[in-house]
C-alpha positions as CSV (number, residue, x, y, z in Angstrom):
1,M,-24.1,2.6,-12.4
2,K,-24.8,-1.1,-12.0
3,R,-22.5,-2.8,-9.6
4,L,-20.1,-5.5,-11.1
5,T,-20.7,-9.0,-10.0
6,K,-17.8,-11.4,-9.3
7,E,-18.6,-13.3,-12.5
8,E,-18.6,-10.2,-14.6
9,A,-15.3,-9.1,-13.2
10,L,-13.8,-12.5,-13.8
11,D,-15.0,-12.3,-17.4
12,L,-13.4,-8.9,-17.8
13,I,-10.0,-10.1,-16.6
14,R,-10.1,-13.1,-18.9
15,N,-11.8,-11.8,-22.0
16,A,-12.1,-8.1,-22.3
17,D,-10.3,-6.1,-25.0
18,L,-7.6,-4.2,-23.2
19,K,-8.3,-0.9,-24.9
20,E,-12.0,-1.2,-24.2
21,L,-11.3,-2.1,-20.6
22,G,-9.2,1.0,-20.2
23,K,-12.0,3.1,-21.7
24,M,-14.5,1.6,-19.2
25,A,-12.2,2.3,-16.3
26,S,-11.5,5.8,-17.5
27,E,-15.2,6.6,-17.7
28,R,-15.7,5.3,-14.1
29,K,-12.8,7.4,-13.0
30,K,-14.2,10.5,-14.6
31,E,-17.5,10.0,-12.8
32,L,-15.6,9.9,-9.5
33,H,-13.1,12.7,-10.4
34,P,-14.8,14.9,-13.0
35,K,-12.3,17.8,-12.7
36,G,-9.4,15.7,-14.2
37,V,-7.1,16.2,-11.2
38,T,-4.4,13.6,-10.6
39,T,-2.7,13.8,-7.3
40,F,0.5,12.6,-5.6
41,V,2.0,13.0,-2.1
42,V,5.5,14.1,-1.1
43,D,6.5,11.6,1.6
44,R,9.2,9.3,2.8
45,N,9.1,5.6,3.5
46,I,10.8,4.9,6.8
47,N,11.5,1.3,7.6
48,Y,12.2,1.5,11.3
49,T,13.6,-2.0,11.5
50,N,14.3,-4.9,9.1
51,I,14.2,-7.5,11.9
52,C,11.3,-9.8,11.3
53,W,10.3,-13.3,12.4
54,V,7.6,-13.9,9.8
55,D,10.0,-15.0,7.0
56,C,7.6,-14.3,4.0
57,K,8.9,-16.2,1.0
58,F,8.2,-13.2,-1.3
59,C,10.2,-10.7,0.8
60,A,13.9,-9.9,0.2
61,F,14.0,-7.1,2.9
62,Y,13.7,-9.0,6.2
63,R,16.6,-10.0,8.5
64,H,16.8,-12.0,11.7
65,E,18.1,-10.4,14.9
66,K,21.5,-12.1,14.7
67,D,22.2,-11.1,11.1
68,E,25.0,-8.7,10.6
69,D,22.9,-6.1,8.7
70,A,19.9,-6.3,11.1
71,Y,18.9,-2.9,12.5
72,V,16.4,-0.9,14.5
73,L,16.7,2.8,13.8
74,S,17.3,5.2,16.7
75,F,15.0,8.1,17.2
76,D,17.9,10.4,16.2
77,E,18.2,8.5,12.9
78,I,14.5,8.7,12.3
79,D,14.6,12.5,13.1
80,A,17.3,13.0,10.5
81,K,15.2,11.3,7.8
82,I,12.2,13.5,8.7
83,D,14.3,16.6,8.7
84,E,15.4,15.8,5.1
85,L,11.7,15.2,4.2
86,L,10.7,18.6,5.6
87,E,13.4,20.3,3.5
88,I,11.6,19.2,0.3
89,G,8.2,20.0,1.5
90,G,7.1,16.6,2.6
91,T,3.9,16.0,4.7
92,Q,3.8,12.3,5.4
93,I,5.9,9.4,6.5
94,L,4.9,5.9,5.5
95,F,6.2,4.1,8.6
96,Q,6.5,0.4,8.7
97,G,9.1,-2.3,9.5
98,G,9.6,-5.9,9.9
99,V,7.6,-7.7,12.6
100,H,10.1,-7.4,15.4
101,P,9.8,-10.2,17.9
102,K,10.5,-8.1,21.0
103,L,9.2,-4.6,20.5
104,K,6.1,-4.0,22.7
105,I,3.4,-1.3,22.7
106,E,5.4,1.1,24.9
107,W,8.2,1.3,22.4
108,Y,5.7,2.2,19.6
109,E,3.9,4.7,21.8
110,D,7.1,6.4,22.6
111,L,8.1,6.5,19.0
112,V,4.8,7.9,17.7
113,E,4.5,10.4,20.5
114,H,8.1,11.6,19.8
115,I,7.5,12.1,16.1
116,H,4.0,13.7,16.6
117,T,5.3,16.1,19.2
118,K,8.5,17.1,17.4
119,Y,7.0,17.2,13.9
120,P,3.4,18.2,14.2
121,T,3.0,18.9,10.5
122,I,4.0,15.4,9.5
123,T,1.2,12.8,9.2
124,I,2.1,9.3,10.5
125,H,0.7,6.8,8.1
126,G,2.1,3.7,9.7
127,F,2.1,0.1,10.9
128,S,0.6,-2.7,8.8
129,S,-2.1,-4.9,10.2
130,I,0.6,-7.7,10.6
131,E,2.6,-5.4,12.9
132,I,-0.4,-4.3,14.8
133,D,-1.5,-7.9,15.4
134,F,1.9,-8.9,16.7
135,I,2.3,-5.8,18.9
136,A,-1.0,-6.9,20.5
137,R,0.2,-10.4,21.0
138,V,3.6,-9.6,22.4
139,S,2.2,-6.9,24.6
140,R,-0.7,-9.2,25.8
141,I,-3.4,-6.6,24.9
142,S,-6.1,-6.4,22.3
143,V,-5.8,-5.1,18.8
144,Q,-8.3,-2.5,19.7
145,E,-6.2,-1.3,22.6
146,V,-3.1,-1.1,20.4
147,L,-4.9,1.0,17.8
148,A,-6.5,3.3,20.5
149,R,-3.2,3.8,22.3
150,L,-1.3,4.6,19.1
151,K,-4.0,6.9,17.9
152,A,-3.9,8.8,21.2
153,K,-0.1,9.3,20.7
154,G,-0.6,10.6,17.1
155,L,-1.1,7.8,14.6
156,A,-3.2,9.2,11.8
157,S,-3.8,6.3,9.4
158,I,-2.6,2.8,8.6
159,P,-1.3,1.4,5.3
160,G,-2.7,-1.7,3.6
161,A,0.5,-3.6,3.6
162,G,0.4,-7.3,4.4
163,A,-2.8,-7.9,2.4
164,E,-0.9,-9.6,-0.5
165,I,-3.8,-11.8,-1.7
166,L,-6.7,-12.2,0.7
167,S,-7.0,-15.9,0.2
168,D,-5.7,-18.2,2.9
169,K,-4.7,-20.9,0.5
170,V,-2.4,-18.4,-1.2
171,R,-1.1,-17.0,2.0
172,D,-0.4,-20.5,3.4
173,I,2.1,-20.9,0.5
174,I,3.7,-17.5,0.2
175,A,3.5,-16.3,3.9
176,P,2.4,-19.1,6.2
177,K,3.2,-17.2,9.4
178,K,1.2,-14.2,8.4
179,I,-2.3,-13.5,9.8
180,D,-5.3,-14.9,7.9
181,S,-7.4,-12.9,5.5
182,D,-10.2,-12.4,7.9
183,V,-7.9,-11.1,10.6
184,W,-6.4,-8.6,8.1
185,I,-9.9,-7.4,7.3
186,D,-10.9,-7.2,11.0
187,I,-7.9,-5.1,12.0
188,H,-8.8,-2.6,9.3
189,R,-12.5,-2.8,10.5
190,Q,-11.4,-2.0,14.1
191,A,-9.2,0.9,12.9
192,H,-12.0,2.4,10.9
193,K,-14.4,2.2,13.8
194,L,-11.9,4.1,15.9
195,G,-11.7,6.8,13.2
196,I,-8.3,5.6,11.8
197,M,-8.6,5.6,8.0
198,S,-6.5,3.2,6.0
199,T,-5.6,2.1,2.5
200,A,-6.1,-1.3,0.9
201,T,-3.5,-3.1,-1.2
202,M,-3.0,-6.2,-3.4
203,M,0.2,-7.9,-4.4
204,Y,-0.4,-10.2,-7.3
205,G,1.8,-12.4,-9.5
206,T,2.7,-15.3,-7.2
207,V,0.5,-18.4,-7.0
208,E,-3.0,-16.9,-7.0
209,T,-5.7,-17.5,-9.5
210,D,-8.0,-15.0,-11.2
211,E,-10.7,-16.1,-8.8
212,D,-8.5,-15.4,-5.8
213,I,-8.0,-11.8,-7.2
214,I,-11.8,-11.3,-7.5
215,D,-12.3,-12.7,-4.0
216,H,-9.7,-10.2,-2.7
217,L,-11.5,-7.3,-4.3
218,E,-14.8,-8.5,-2.9
219,M,-13.4,-8.5,0.6
220,V,-12.2,-5.0,0.2
221,R,-15.5,-3.8,-1.3
222,S,-17.5,-5.5,1.4
223,L,-15.6,-3.9,4.3
224,Q,-15.8,-0.5,2.5
225,D,-19.6,-0.9,2.3
226,E,-19.6,-1.5,6.0
227,T,-17.2,1.2,7.2
228,G,-16.2,3.6,4.4
229,G,-12.7,3.6,5.9
230,F,-10.5,2.9,2.9
231,R,-9.2,6.0,1.3
232,A,-7.4,4.3,-1.6
233,F,-6.5,1.0,-3.3
234,I,-3.0,0.3,-4.3
235,M,-2.0,-2.7,-6.4
236,W,1.5,-4.0,-7.4
237,S,3.1,-7.0,-9.0
238,F,5.3,-9.4,-7.1
239,Q,9.0,-8.4,-7.3
240,S,10.9,-11.7,-7.3
241,D,14.6,-10.9,-7.1
242,N,16.4,-12.3,-4.0
243,T,13.3,-13.9,-2.7
244,E,12.8,-17.4,-1.3
245,L,9.7,-17.9,-3.4
246,L,11.6,-17.5,-6.6
247,R,14.2,-20.0,-5.4
248,Q,11.3,-22.5,-4.7
249,I,9.6,-21.8,-8.0
250,P,12.4,-20.7,-10.4
251,D,10.3,-20.8,-13.5
252,M,7.8,-18.3,-12.1
253,E,6.9,-15.8,-14.8
254,K,7.1,-12.1,-14.1
255,P,3.7,-10.5,-14.6
256,S,3.4,-8.4,-17.8
257,S,2.5,-4.7,-18.0
258,N,-0.6,-5.8,-19.9
259,R,-1.6,-7.8,-16.9
260,Y,-1.0,-4.9,-14.5
261,L,-3.2,-2.5,-16.5
262,R,-5.9,-5.1,-17.0
263,L,-6.1,-5.9,-13.3
264,L,-5.9,-2.2,-12.4
265,A,-8.9,-1.4,-14.7
266,V,-11.0,-4.2,-13.2
267,A,-10.1,-3.0,-9.7
268,R,-11.4,0.5,-10.6
269,L,-14.6,-0.9,-12.0
270,Y,-15.2,-3.4,-9.1
271,L,-14.2,-1.1,-6.2
272,D,-17.0,1.4,-7.0
273,N,-17.0,2.6,-3.3
274,V,-13.2,3.2,-3.0
275,P,-12.6,6.8,-4.1
276,N,-9.0,6.6,-5.1
277,I,-6.9,4.2,-7.1
278,Q,-3.1,4.6,-7.0
279,S,-0.7,3.8,-9.7
280,S,2.3,1.7,-8.7
281,W,5.1,3.4,-10.7
282,V,7.6,2.2,-8.1
283,T,7.2,-1.4,-9.4
284,Q,6.0,-0.7,-12.9
285,G,8.2,2.2,-13.9
286,P,7.3,5.7,-14.9
287,Y,5.8,4.9,-18.4
288,I,3.4,2.2,-17.2
289,G,2.8,4.3,-14.1
290,Q,1.6,7.0,-16.4
291,M,-0.4,4.6,-18.6
292,A,-2.2,3.5,-15.4
293,L,-3.8,7.0,-15.4
294,K,-5.6,5.8,-18.6
295,F,-6.8,2.6,-16.9
296,G,-8.5,4.1,-13.9
297,A,-5.8,5.4,-11.6
298,N,-6.3,9.0,-10.3
299,D,-3.2,9.2,-8.1
300,L,0.5,8.6,-8.8
301,G,1.2,7.7,-5.2
302,S,4.4,9.0,-3.6
303,T,7.5,10.7,-4.8
304,M,9.1,8.0,-2.6
305,M,12.1,9.7,-1.1
306,E,13.2,6.4,0.3
307,E,12.0,2.9,-0.3
308,N,13.7,-0.3,0.9
309,V,11.3,-3.2,0.7
310,V,10.4,-3.6,-3.0
311,S,13.9,-2.2,-4.0
312,S,15.4,-5.2,-2.1
313,A,13.5,-7.4,-4.5
314,G,14.6,-5.7,-7.6
315,A,12.3,-2.7,-8.2
316,G,14.5,0.4,-8.3
317,F,12.4,3.2,-9.9
318,T,12.5,6.7,-8.4
319,M,10.7,9.9,-9.3
320,A,11.0,13.6,-8.4
321,K,8.2,16.0,-8.1
322,D,8.9,17.7,-11.4
323,E,8.7,14.4,-13.2
324,M,5.4,13.6,-11.5
325,V,4.0,16.9,-12.7
326,H,5.2,16.3,-16.3
327,L,3.8,12.7,-16.5
328,I,0.4,13.9,-15.3
329,R,0.3,16.9,-17.7
330,D,1.4,14.7,-20.5
331,V,-1.8,12.8,-20.4
332,G,-3.9,15.9,-20.3
333,E,-4.7,15.9,-16.6
334,H,-4.1,18.5,-13.8
335,P,-1.4,17.7,-11.3
336,A,-1.8,18.4,-7.6
337,I,0.0,17.6,-4.4
338,R,-2.2,16.1,-1.7
339,N,-1.9,15.0,1.9
340,T,-2.7,11.6,3.4
341,A,-6.4,12.5,3.5
342,Y,-6.3,13.3,-0.2
343,E,-6.9,17.0,0.5
344,I,-5.3,19.2,-2.2
345,L,-2.3,21.2,-0.9
346,E,-0.9,22.6,-4.1
347,R,-2.0,22.8,-7.8
348,F,0.3,23.2,-10.8
C-alpha cells in the first residue's frame, strides 16, 4: 500500500467524505488484523500522586504540595488497589502521576521493585516521558540511567502521556513548562533502544491546527520507522471542564464526534507502521467508542477500573468487561482480552 503523504493526509482531514474515510480506515485495519479480533485489557489506572509543578492549563487533576487535597499514595494504599485489580482478573497497572518536585529516582526504584516483587503477574505500564525527564533532572542523572534503573526493577513499558500535540508552538500555549516535542520523542527513542516498549498518544481540540496534527503523526511515524517501539496509538479530545485553558478561552468549542472519527481514521491510514489503534471510549462514550471500531480502531483500550485525570476534567464514562464484549460483538468482531504486549489471554 502506498504511504500517505502529509499533503494527502491533510486533504483527507479537510475534504474526505466521512463514510468513505471510515471505509478506507477499515480496509487498512483489516489488512493488519485480518481475523477481525478486537481486544481490550483489564487494568487499573493508579495515579500515585496529584502533586505537580508543571501546571498544564488543560489539566484539572494537578495540585500543589500545600493544597489541602494533595496526596502521595503509600505503598499500602497502592497494594490495596492492586489487590482489587487482581480480584477481577486484571493484568496491568497504568501507573502515572503528577510531576512531583521532590521525588527522586530511589523512591521510584523502591516503588517499582515493591510492586514487581509482590505482584509478579502485574505488568507495570508506567511513567510518562515528562515524569522520566524530571526524575532525571531532580536526581542529577541521565534519562537513559532513569530508564535503565527502572527497567532493572521491573518497569515493563511506558505510556505515551504528555505528548498532547507534538508542536512546540502549541505546547508553549497549553503547557509552557512541559518538555519540547523533540525531547518527548527522544525519551521514547531511548526507551525503545533499551527494550522498553511504549505507546504514542495525541490530545487534540485545544489551539492546534490541522497541520499541527499531521506534523504530530509524522513524528510518531518517523520514530516508529526508526525503532519499531510503539505498540499502539491512542487519541482523545481535550476535556475542558475545570481547566485553566477554558477559563482563558471561554468560547473554545468542544470537538465533535465527527471530528474524533475523522482524525482517528486518518491516524489509522497515516500510521501504517503502528500495529494497534485504540478507541478512546473514556472520553467519547461507549457509542462513539464502538463507532471507532468502524473507523480503524482494533482495540477498546482498558476497562479502566479507576481513572482520575480526564474524569477531573469532565469525562466520566466507565465500562465493565461484559459491556466491552457486547460492544465488540455488536459490530461483528471477535472480542478478546489482551495483555500490555497485545498478546491474547482470553477469547469470547
